[in-house]
Wavefront OBJ file of the C-alpha trace (Angstrom):
o trace
v 22.958 -18.536 24.014
v 19.255 -18.929 23.262
v 18.147 -20.734 20.150
v 15.218 -19.313 18.167
v 11.951 -21.164 18.606
v 10.794 -23.027 15.550
v 7.175 -22.428 14.717
v 4.971 -25.333 13.771
v 4.064 -25.532 10.099
v 0.655 -24.186 9.203
v -1.741 -25.796 6.762
v -4.916 -24.799 4.939
v -7.605 -26.697 3.064
v -8.553 -25.455 -0.397
v -12.300 -24.716 -0.595
v -12.323 -22.845 -3.937
v -10.077 -23.449 -6.942
v -12.287 -21.936 -9.675
v -9.598 -19.544 -10.947
v -6.646 -21.920 -10.424
v -7.785 -25.494 -11.244
v -4.326 -26.544 -12.475
v -2.566 -25.154 -9.395
v -4.963 -26.046 -6.578
v -6.967 -29.195 -5.876
v -10.287 -28.743 -4.138
v -10.352 -30.096 -0.550
v -6.600 -30.728 -0.526
v -4.427 -29.768 2.437
v -1.681 -27.280 1.514
v 1.302 -26.087 3.508
v 1.512 -22.362 4.134
v 4.660 -20.263 4.042
v 4.755 -17.410 6.587
v 4.293 -14.058 4.851
v 3.132 -11.143 7.019
v 2.813 -8.798 4.046
v 0.543 -11.239 2.197
v -1.607 -11.602 5.330
v -2.157 -7.835 5.356
v -3.350 -8.009 1.734
v -5.822 -10.843 2.397
v -3.653 -13.463 0.708
v -1.844 -16.622 1.720
v 1.495 -17.911 0.468
v 0.780 -21.535 -0.422
v 2.991 -24.343 -1.724
v 0.794 -25.424 -4.616
v 0.791 -28.348 -7.057
v 3.917 -27.023 -8.799
v 5.863 -27.457 -5.548
v 6.577 -23.729 -5.443
v 5.012 -21.110 -3.194
v 2.611 -18.573 -4.670
v 0.102 -16.063 -3.346
v -3.584 -16.960 -3.434
v -6.627 -15.205 -2.008
v -7.152 -16.249 1.615
v -10.864 -16.768 0.895
v -9.915 -19.849 -1.177
v -8.783 -21.648 1.994
v -9.817 -22.649 5.475
v -6.818 -22.344 7.779
v -6.327 -24.809 10.619
l 1 2 3 4 5 6 7 8 9 10 11 12 13 14 15 16 17 18 19 20 21 22 23 24 25 26 27 28 29 30 31 32 33 34 35 36 37 38 39 40 41 42 43 44 45 46 47 48 49 50 51 52 53 54 55 56 57 58 59 60 61 62 63 64
């Protein structure tokens, strides 16, 4: 029986937090949550300062 491959966590650096200063810290590394639907909409699902995952515009981040 084959076990599913675990994917490595992805991270992104915040380069713009103008609209979300309480939720995102500029130049901070954030963990991404896989979300194919969000990717299609030009967004990223990010675990922000609240510790929860939310959608943010992908243009606010540089992805590793």
